[in-house]
N, C-alpha and C positions, 0 to 999 in steps of 0.2 A: 504494500500500500504506500503510495506517495503521500507523505504527511504535510508537504507544503502545498496543499491544494487550496487555491483561492477561488471561491465561488463569486458570482456577481454580487456586488455590494449594494444591497437594497436601501440601507439606512442612509439618510441624507448626510449625516455627519461623516460617514465613511466616504461618501462620494467627495465631500469637501476635503477630507483627509488625503484622498488620492490626488486631488488637484494640487493641494499644498505641497505634497511630497514629490510632485512632478512625475508620478507613475500611474499606471493603470493595471488592473488585474491581469490583463493579458501580457503585460510587459515583465512580469515577475519571472525570473529564470526558473525553469522546472528543476526539480531535484534530480540528482544523478541516478537514473534507473538501474545502472549497472551495479550499484552498491545498495541493494535492497536491505532495508532495515528490519529487524525483528520487531514484531508488534505483540501487544497483549490486549485482551478484552477485559475491561474492568466494569464494575457497577458503581457509577458515581451517583450524584444526587438527582440526575435526570434519567438514569437507566443505563443500559449496556452501551459501551463505546469502545472502539478499537483505537489504541494510541501506540506510539512508538515506545520501545523500551530504551531507557537511558538516552533520551533525546539530547541532541547537541545544542539546540537553540531553544532555550526555555524562557518564557515570560511568566513570572509568578506575581500574583496580585493579592492573594489571600494571606494575610499576616499570620493566621493560625498555622501556616505551613512553614514559615520562615526559619524558625529554629531548627526544624528537622532538615530542611534543605541545606541549611548552613552546616550542620553537623555532618551531613553526607557529602559535602564537597561539591554540591551542584553549583554550576556557574550560570548566571542569568544574562540575558541580552537586553532585558527591560524589567524595571521594577518600580513600584511607587515610592520613590526616594523620600518624599516629605513625610511618609508614614514610618520610615525605618530609623530615623535619627542615626545614632552610631551603634545600634544594637547588632547589626549584621553586616559588617564591613565587607565580608567576602561575597555577599550577595549584591550590595548596592554599588560596590566597585567605584571606578573612576568614570571618565567620559565614555568609555567603551560600553558601559551599561546605560541604556537610554532611560530617561525619566518618564514613567507612565502616569505621573501626577497623582492626585488624591481622588478618592471615589466621588467627591462632589464635583470635581472638574477633571475627569480622566483625560489623559493625552492620547487620544485615539491615533493621531498621526504617528507618534513614536512607537506605539504598540505595533502598528502596521509596518513601519519602517524596520523594525527589529526582525522581520521575517521569521517568526517563531515556528518551530516544529511542534511545540506543545505550549498551551496556555493553561496555567493553574489559576483559575478564576474563583469567584465565590466570596462569601462573607461580605465585607464592605462593598465589594465590586459586583455583587450579584445582579444589580439592576441593569448592568450592561452586558449580561450574558449573551443575548442574541447578537449584539454587535461583535462580541469576541468570536462567536461561532462563524460569523461571516468572514472574519479575518483568517481564522484557522479552525476548521471543523474539529481538530483534535484539541478541544477545550474541555477541561474537567472542572467540576466543582465538588469538593469533598468535605467542606466545613460542616460541623455538627448541625443537624437539622432541628428546627423547632418541633417540640412535641415528642421527641425521641429521647430515650435514656442517654444522658450525657456521656457517661463513661464508655458505653458501647459505641457511641458516635465518635469519640476521640480515637478509640482503638480501630474502628472501621476506617477512619481517615488515614491513620498511620499505615494500616495494612495495604490500602490502595496505593499510597505513595511508594510503599515498599515494592509493589509489583511494577509500578511504572519506572522507578529508578533502579531496579535490580538490587534492592536492599532489603530483601525479605527477612534475613536474619536480624538485621539492625532494627527493623520495624517490630519484630517479635520481642526484642529486648526492651524497646521503649514501652510496649504494651505490658510486659511483665513487670517493669519498674512501677508503672502506674498502679497495677493490681496490688503490688506489695505495699505501696504507700497507703492505699485505701484500707487494706486489711489492718495495717498497723494503727491507723487512726481510729478505725472502728473498735479495735481491741482496747485502745487506751481511753476511749470516751466513756464517761459516766452519764447515762441518760437522765439522771436526776438533776443534772445541771443544765439550765436553760441557756440558749444561744440566740444572739441577734446579729444580723448582717447589716453593715452600713456602707454607704458610698459617699465619699466626699469630693466636692468640686466647687470651684468659685468661692471658697471660704464658707461653704455651707455643708451641713450633714444631712444626708438623705437616707431613707429606709430601703433596704434590699429585701424584698419579700422572699420567704422560703420557697425554693424550687424555681423562682422566676428572676429574682434580682441578679444583675450582672455579676459574674465572677463568683461571688460568695453564695448566691442563692442555691447553686447546685449541691453545695455541701450538705444541705439538710436532707434531701432524699437519699443521697449517696451514703452518708454516714449514719443516717437515722437520728439526726440531731433533734433535740426538743426545743421548739421555737419559744422564745420569750414573748413574742407577739405574733399572732397569726392574722395577716391581712394580705389580701390579694394585691398584686402589683398593678399600678396604673401606668408607670413608666419603668419597664424592666431594665432598660439600658442606662438611664440616668439616675434611677432611684426615685422614690416618692417623698413628698414633703412630710417632714415629721419634726416636732419640737423636741428640744432636749428634755423638756419636762415629761413628754410621752415616753421617751427612751428610759428616763429614770423610773417612771411608774411601772414599766415592764420589768425592771429589776433584773437584767440579764447577768448570769454568772460569767458568760463569755461573750466577747465581741470579735467578729471578723470584719476587717475594714479594708475596702478597696479605695485607694487614692487615685482618682482619674487624672489628676493634674501633675503627678509626681515627675513625669519625664519632660514636661514642657517648659519649666523654668520661667513662667510668665511673671511680669511685674505684679507684686501684691500677693504672690502665692503663699498660702498658709497650709502647712502639711496636715495630713490626717491626724497625726499624733498630737499636734498642737490643738487642733479643733476639738478632739475628744477629751484629752487629758487636762486641758485648761478650762473646760466648760464647768462653771461653778455648779450647775444643776446636776452634773454627773459625778461629783466628787464622792458621793456615798453609794454609787452603784457598785455592786460586788465585783464586776469585771474590772472596773477602774481601781477600786481599793486593793484588789488582789493582784493587779497587773496581769489579768487574764485576757489580754488583747492580742490578737494575731493580725498584724498588718501585712497585706499582700505585698509582694515584691514591687518595687517602684516601676518596673517595666511591664507589669502584668497587663495593664490596659492595652498596651501596644502589641502584646504577644498573644496571650490566650490560647496557646497551643498545648500539646500534650505534656511537654516538659514543664510549662508554667503550672499546670494543674498538679503534676506529680510533685513539684516543689511545694505547692500549697498544702497538699495532703500530708507530705512529710512534716511540714511546719506544724500542722494540726496535731499529728501524732506526737511530736516532741513536746508541744505545749500541754496537751492532755496528760501525757505521761509524767510531766514535772509537777 
């Protein structure tokens, strides 16, 4: 199968992209048919798809895959550099890696100009899936799907990437590490102790609903945590409005806190630790009094891959055990 197959570009933005880059679909040089590549059929978020194994020209947009691709030594031809900061220098590279932009303003022209053999789309970039498929039919989305059990979804994603990049053993090791971290955290947790998840951003504390709140919400069903407050999410991504008095009234024994702003270094930034531990209304909350607060890694919000969650569950296990 020739993986550099460019079909007619129906989307207006892609037509404009072709004009800007001074090329047309028919002007793209065909792949060398004499060097047929090995392919594999995987089941991604959209169904069965045939893709090249260990592709040479990869565009990766899904941040939940970045740590894995970096660990496996995958080289990219385009990436969303504004989303990567300095976390994955081997992926974002220098000028040879084209900037795919942010999900709010994707640089379609650069993705097209990169001539990818494979596009790893999804998560923040899922809204442009159809456009990516027009550029390269070998486009996969593997990010955890809403409504599915999160741990299984992380492991499914890793297994698919292992097939595509010929790293099945490495994928199995990542999945086993996640399972071990979860098992340790479950074993160390005392269900008589209540837990609350929080998200901080813009100098404010928000509530992360059990099972739904970003990052910390999945800990509740995965570890069987006892919620200090049970309330459905209105904004799972950013967290829901809650007063410090309401947090104090819930009286949690443990707090798990995601700081959305930790990596950005914007003027006026106040850390999650400052917001939580300096709040007068929270001084008598058991979690604060006993120092039973787990702050997610500062890079978590930009990562959210299997390694980030494995580290989170390990942190939970260590905190519960102590």
